[in-house]
N, C-alpha and C positions, 0 to 999 in steps of 0.2 A: 504494500500500500504506500502510495506517495502522498505528499501534501496536496497535490492536485485532486486526488481521489476524495479528500475530505471537503472539497468544495461542492456544493449542491448543483451548481451549473456545469454545463459542458464547457470544457476549456481546451484549446489547442494553442500551441506556440509554433510559429514558423520563423525561419531565418530570412536573411536579406534576399536570398535566391528563391523565396517562396517555396521552401521545402519544409516538411514537417519535422519538428524537433522533439516535441513531447505532446502528450494529450492525456486526458483522464477517461475513466470508464464511462462517465456520463456523456462525454462527447461522442464516444463510439456508439453508445446506445441511442443517443438523440438522432443520429443519422442512420442507424441500422447497419453500420459498416461491419462486414465479416472480419474476423480476427486477422486474417492474412492481408487485409487491405491496408492496415495502418502499420507503418514502420518508419523508423528514423531515416530521413532523407527522401521520403516519398514526395514527389511534386504535388503541391496543392492543386494544380490544374487537374491532376488525375482524379482527385476527390470531387472537385467541382463537376467534372465531366460525368462521373458516376451518378452524382445527385441529379444533374440535368437529364441524363438518360432515363432516370426513374421518374421524371416529371416534377421533381422538387422545385424547379425554377420556373414553372409555368410553360406555356407554349413558346415555340420559337426554335431557331437554329441553335443547336447545342454548342457548337464552336463559337458562335457569336456571343452566347451567354457567358461562356468561360472567358473569352477575351475581355469582355466588358468588366467582369469581376476582377480579373488579373490587373487590368489598367487601374481600377479603383484601388486595389491593394498595393499597387506600386508606390502610392503616396503615403502609405502607413509609416508612422515613425514609432520607435519603441517608447513605451509609456511605463512609468512607475508611479506609484502613489497610493 
């Protein structure tokens, strides 16, 4: 059990290259990711694409949805507080 698992909300952390660094069980359950789907270094685009393929992002072109979200994420800055 990690500290993240003691947080009620689903949490994931990605690096500057938009690759998965860590996550908690609640995050995995929230999206219904299979165990093998999440691993350190997994491109977040893969997770977005999987969600879009399942209809989690509404209707529309999957790749366009993923690109839009990646562009939005490119401006994220680390936050502490």
